[in-house]
Each structure stands twice: as structure tokens, then as C-alpha cells.
N, C-alpha and C positions, 0 to 999 in steps of 0.2 A: 364687659363694656357697659351693660345695663346698671351694674352696681356702682361703677366709677363715674359714669356720665360722659358727656361729649368731649370734655377736655381731659379728664383723668384717664379715661379708657384708652384712647389712642396714644397718649403720652406714655402710659405704663407699658403698652405693647412695644413701643419704639425703644423704651429704656431697657426692657428685658432682652430685646433683640440685640441691642448694643452690648450688653453684658455677655450674652452668649457668643457673639462674634469675637469679642476680645478673648474669651476663654478658648474658643476654637483655634485662634491664631497661636496662643500660648502653647496649647497642647500639641498642635502640629509641629512646633519647633522641637519638642522633646522626643520625637519618634526615634531620632538617632542622638544618643547622648555620649559625649566623651568625658570621662571622669578626669578632672584636673589633677587629682592626687595620684592615681595609678596609671593614667594614660590609656586605659582600656575603653573601647567603644562598644556600646550596647545598643541593639536595635529593640526598642520597646514596642512590643506587638499588642499591648493592652494598656489601658489606663492604670490598672492596679500595678502592673509591672513597672510602669514609669515612676509612679509615686514611691514604690519600694526601692527602686534603683537610685533615684535622685535624692529623696528625702529621708531614706533610712527605714529600718525595720519597724519602729514604733508608729511612724506616720503611715507606713504600709499596712500595719495591722488595723489601725483606725479606718483607713480608707477602704480596706477590704470589707469590713463590717458594713460600711455605708454603701459600697458598691453592691454587695449582695442584697441589702435591703432595697436599694433603688431598683434593681432589676426585678426583684420579687414584687414590689409594690406596683411596678408597671404591669406585671402580669395580672395582678389583682384588679387594677383599674381597667385593663383591656377586657377582662372577664365580665366585670360589671357592665361596662359600656356595650359590649356585644350582646349581652342578655337583654339589656334595655331596648336595643335596636330591634332584636328579634321579636320581643314582646310588642314593640310599637307597630310592627308589620301586621300582627294579628289584630291589634287594637284599631289600626287604620281601616282594615277590612270590616271590622265589627261596626265602627262608626258609619262607614259608608252604607252598610246594609240596614242598620237599625236606627240611624240618626245620630246627630252630634251630642244629644243629651242622654244617650243610652249608657248603661252601667257596664262599660267595657273594661273591666279591671282583671288583670291576670297576674299570676305569681311569676317572679323572675327565676325561681330555683330550677324549673324544668329547662329553661333556656341556658342557664349556666352549665347544667349537666351536658347539654348538647354541645356547647362550645368546648367544654373540657374534653369530651370524647374526640372531637376533631383535633385538639391540641395534643392529646396523647399520641395520636397517630403521626401528626406532623412533627412532633418532637423527636421522632426517630431519625429525622434527617441528620446525617453524621455531624456536620459543622456548618459554620457561617458561610464557608466558601460554596456550599451547595444551595444557598438561599437566594441566589440572584433572581431566579424566576419568581419567587415569592415577593421579593422586593419590587420587581417591575409591576406585578399585579397590584400590590398594595399602593404603589404610587399612582397608578391609573385610577384606582378606586377612590383614593384621597382627593384627587383633582375632580373626579366626577361628582361625589356627594357635596364637595365644597361649592361647585358651580350650581348644583341644585338648590342648596341652602341660600346662596346669594340671590339666585334668580327668583325663588319664592318670596324672599324678603323684599326685593325690589318691586316685584309685582304687587305685593301687598301695599307698599308705599304709594305706588301709582294709582291703585284702586281707591285708596282712602283720599288721595289728593293732598296729603300733608305728611310732614315728618314728625314722628312722636319723639319723646325723650326730653331730657333737660341737661343742663350743665352739671347738676349735682347728682344725677342718676336716680335710681328708684327711691321714692320717698318712703320713710318709715316714721312711725309715731314715736319711737324711742331713739334718741341720738346714739346711745350706746350700741344698740343693735345695728345702726348704720355703720358704725366703726367696725364691728365684727364682720359684717357682710363685705365691706370694702377690703378687709384683711383676707377674707376667703377668696375674693376675686383676684387679688394679687397672687395668692397661692395657686389658683387655677392657671394664671398666666405663667408662673414659674414652672409649673409642670409641663407646659407646652414647649419649653425651650431647654430640654435636658439631653439633647442628642450628643453632646460632648463626651458623654460617658462611653459611647461605642466608637468614637472617632478614630482612635488608633487602630482598632480592629479593622475598620474600613480602609484606613490609610495603608495598612499592611498588604491589602489586596491590589493596590494600584500599580500600574506599570510605569516604568521610567525609561528614557527621559520624556518630558521634563521631570524634575525631581518630585518625589511623592509629596514633599512638603508644599511645593508650589501648587501642585494640582489640588491638594486637600484644602488649602486656603482659598483657592478660587472656587472650588465646589461649595465650601462652607459659606462663602459670601453669597453665592447664588441661592443656596438653600435657605439661609436666614432671610434674605430679601424677599424671596418668593413666598415663604410661609407667612412672613409678617404682612405682606399685601393681602393674602387670603384671610388671615386672622382679623385684620382691620375691616375688610369688606364683609366677611360673615358676621362679625360682631356688630358692625355699623348698620348693615341692612336689617339685621334682626331687631336691633334696638329701635331703629327708625320705624320699623313696621309695628312694634307692639308697645314701646315705651315701658311704663311700669308693669305691664302684663307680660313682659318678655320671659319666656320659659328658659330653664337652665340649659336645655338642649333643643335647638330649633326643630330638628327632625323627629324628636321623640316627645317633646313637651306639648304637642298638638296646638301650637299656634296656627298650624296649617292642617286642614282636613282634606282639602281638595287641591289639585287632582290626587286622589288617594293612591293611584298607581305610581305616581311620581314620588310621593312620600315613601311608598314601599320600596321603590327602586333605590332611592337614596339611602335608606336604612340597610338594604341588602349590601350596598357598596361599603357602608361603614363596617359591617360584619366581615366582609372579605378583606378589607384593609387591615382590620385588627387581627385576623388570623395570621396574616403575614407579619405584622408589626410585633405581635407576641413572640414569634419565633426569632425574629432578627435580634431582639433584646435578650431573650432567654438563652440563645445559643452562646452568648458571651459567658453567662454563668455556668452553663453546661460544660463548656471548654475548660474553665478554671477548675471545677471540681474533678472532672475526669482526668485532666492533666496531673493534678495533685495525686490522685489515686494511682495512676500509672507510675509516677515517680516513686511513690511510697511502697507500692507492692508490684515491682516490675515482673515478677514471675506469676502473678495471679491470673488464673484462667477466667476469672469473673469479668475481666476487662477486655477479653478477646472475642472477636466476631465468631459466631457459630453457624449462622445460616443466612440466606438471603430472602428478601421479601419484595414482592411486586404487587402494588395495589392500584388498580384502575389506571388513570393517566399519570400517576406519580412515578418518578424515576425509581428504578430498583435500588434498594439499599439493604445493607446487611444488619441482621439482628445481633445486638451485643447485650449480654445480661446486665452489665453495669448501667449501660445507657437506658435499657428498658425499665429497670427498677427505679433508678434515681430520677429520671425524667418524668416517669409516670407519677411518682410520689410528689414531685414538685408541682405538677399540674393540678393534682388533687388538692394540695395545700392552698394554691391560689384560688381554687374554686371555693374551698371551705371558708377562707377569710372573706371572699366576695359575698358569700351567702350571709355571713355574720354582720357585715357592714355594707349593705347594698345601696349606699347613698352617693350618687354620682358626683355632684359638685363638691360636697364636703370631703369625700375621700380623695378626689383629685387635688384639692387645696392642701390637704394634709400631706399627701405624697410629694407634692411640689415643694412645700415649705421646708420639710425635714432635710432634704438633700441638696437643695439649690445652692446654699452658701458654701458648704464644705467642698462639694464636688465641682461646681461650676465656677466658683470664685477663689476660695482659699488655696486649695492644692495647685491649681494652674498658676496662680500668682507666685506661690512659694517655689515651684519648679522653675518658673521664669527667672526668679532672683538667682537661683543656683546656676542655671544654664547660661545666663548672660553675665554672671558675676556682678550683679548690681551692688554698688557700694551703699552701705547703710547711711541714711540721712542725706543722700544725694537727692536732687530734684525728682528724678524718676521714682526713687524709693518712697519719698514722701507722698507723691501723687497716688501711687498704687496702694499705699497703706490707708490713705483716706478713702479710696475707692473700696477697699476690702471692708473697712469699718462701716461705711454707708450701707453696703449690701448686707452686712450682718444685721444691722438695725432693721432693715426692711424684712429680712428673713424671720427674725424674732417676732416681729409684728404679725406677719402672715401665719406663723406657726400658732401663735396665741388664738388668732381668729379661727383657724381651721380646727383646733382642738375644741373650742367652744361650740363650733358648728356640729362636730361629730357627737359630742356629749348631748347637745340639745336634740339631735335627730335620734340617737340611740335610746336615750332615757327620758325624752320628752321635757 
């Protein structure tokens, strides 16, 4: 919001929300696919399966690489964000005790290790069907820290008695740098609207009647509308409070120092939210890899449960050698990449720009063409082609800006 300004910021959020909702509707329609050539009906239980079934092996192969990357980069971003929030809690207490000018700087590595250890344990949850309780906790935490951020921003505006910010956003001395920062901002927004990737997994868990497609479209509309309202309010109140001094993260950038306990609580909610969010996304990748291994090696004892484990308040689950080794390795890798590139806004922008166009725009539109048998050069075909081309242009622009930002941060 701060980089794009009072006009560009809200409009960009609304535009990406529209893109995401269109994508969600297209994807919901392909949950059940009837092949016009063979007459066979397939229930697509994952995004990757839908692309492979409808668009063929080559598209499925490309999509698979992008899906794996997308889920992995989400794990990396969640690891970075959680460590920053945990560090911010310690910093907040330090500033409160020693004053706002104190040198309260701490390393993120220790906190990434803490988050990773929690994820290694949580990753042993068998599958996404067992994450309902995690999803509920994550949702409650998300609402809580969003309200805290909005409330602190609004309180700051009221205390100052004026609204900061401008139409053009944060000012820079170099026009080229302004372009790169605007591109990174769009990448950050793109990352915020990537739930379509796990939509079919969620849709497969829904009861009917009404049909799963109808329920999913209704839920997607509510979800996109609700999150967009929160994004606009959090970004708007934060920018209104700080203007050109707006931090990249309201609760960790220390635009707010007091009340310190509320800042601490907000950051604790972020950590709890991301513990659940990490698992909800990662379970999709876990299922794909473990399903492939079971089909490839059906007699392997490595993929069979061997014992049960009960930890504190968590539900009892069974230990599986494949699950333990693969998922632990995966968590360690996300930690390693997070430690290598611990730059919140730049990593988020890069992650969002790389996968937004192919997974949120291109594949859903192509599947829609096949599912609905859209005739080439018809009015609908032309409109959707223009829509796809426009989104590709925006994605290339954001990717260039995010790469520039990462290089500048990593190598100075």
C-alpha cells in the first residue's frame, strides 16, 4: 500500500482479488471432469491431477514443478515470517525495558530453528484431513493479529490528528528505484492471493448436497471478499499512520512500540497462524510425494506405519519411516533457504511473482477452455486471452522487480 500510494494500492488489491476469484471459479468447475473423447469421468482431488487429466502429460509436468516450488516457497516465507515475529517479541520487550533508542538487535537463525522443530513434529500429522483443528486455530489467530494491526494503525492516526501518505506512495530520489519498489509491492500482493493451489484438496473434503462446486464457489467468494477487506484496512491504516516511514511489516517493523504487550500478543498470533498455515500448504506436497512412492513401491515396508506416538495435547498419530524422513528433510530445507535469504518483503515478492501467472491465471483458463469447449476466436475466447496476456505482463514486471530487490539485499 505504501509503495503504490492511495490510488494504486487499493486498486491493485481489488484487481488481484478479482483475478483470484475468477481463478477459484474456474478451478471449482474442474473438480469433476468428463472427458469428451472417452466419456470417462474423473474426480480431480488436487490441482496437479486436474491439470494432468485435462491438459495432458506435458502441461502436468510443468505444473508439477511449479506446484512443488510454490508449496516449498510458501514454507520458506512462513519460516522467515515466523522467525521475524518471534524476534520482534524479544525486541519489543527489550525496547520497553531499555528505551526505544536501545540497540535491540537479534539474529533470526535461532528462531528459525525453533519454528523448524515445531514443524518437524507437526508434519507427522498424517494428511490434510487431520488438520481441521490447525486450520481453525490459524483462522482465529489471523483475525486476531489483523484486528490488532488495524487498531494500532487507527489509534496512531487519531493520536496524530492527520492522515499520512500520498497518491504516489513512498517518495524516492531515483525514479528507477520507485519502479522496482512498485514491482515488488505487486509481487507481495500476488503472494497474498495464491490459495487456489489447494482449492481442490479442500473441495474434496466438502459434503454434499449442495454440490461441492456450489459450496466451494460460495466459500471462495466469502474468503476473497473477507481477506481483501482486511488487506485494505491493514495496509490503509498502516500507511495512514506512518506515510513514507511505513515499515514492511506493521507488527515487526516497530512503527509501534507501545503497548508492548499488545505488540507481543499480535506477533504471537502470527506465529501460531503460520504454524497451521505451513502445514495446510505442505500437506498437499507431502500427499503427492507419498502417494507416488506408495504406487511406485507398493510392497515397500518403508511406507508402512510402525508405531504410534502421543505428544501432549496433540492427537495420537502413527510413525511412518517415509513420512518421518521425507517430511523432516523438507522442513530442514525450508529452514536452510530461509536462513540464506531472510528478507521478508523481497522473498514474498519473488515467491508471489514466480507462480502467480501460471498457476492462478494460465492453467485455470486453459482448463476452462477444455471443460466448457470454448470455441477459438469466439468473444469469450478473445476476452480470456486478453485477460491472460495482461496478467502475464504484470507478472513479468513484478518478477523483474523482485529479483532486483533480492540481489540488492543479498549482495548490496
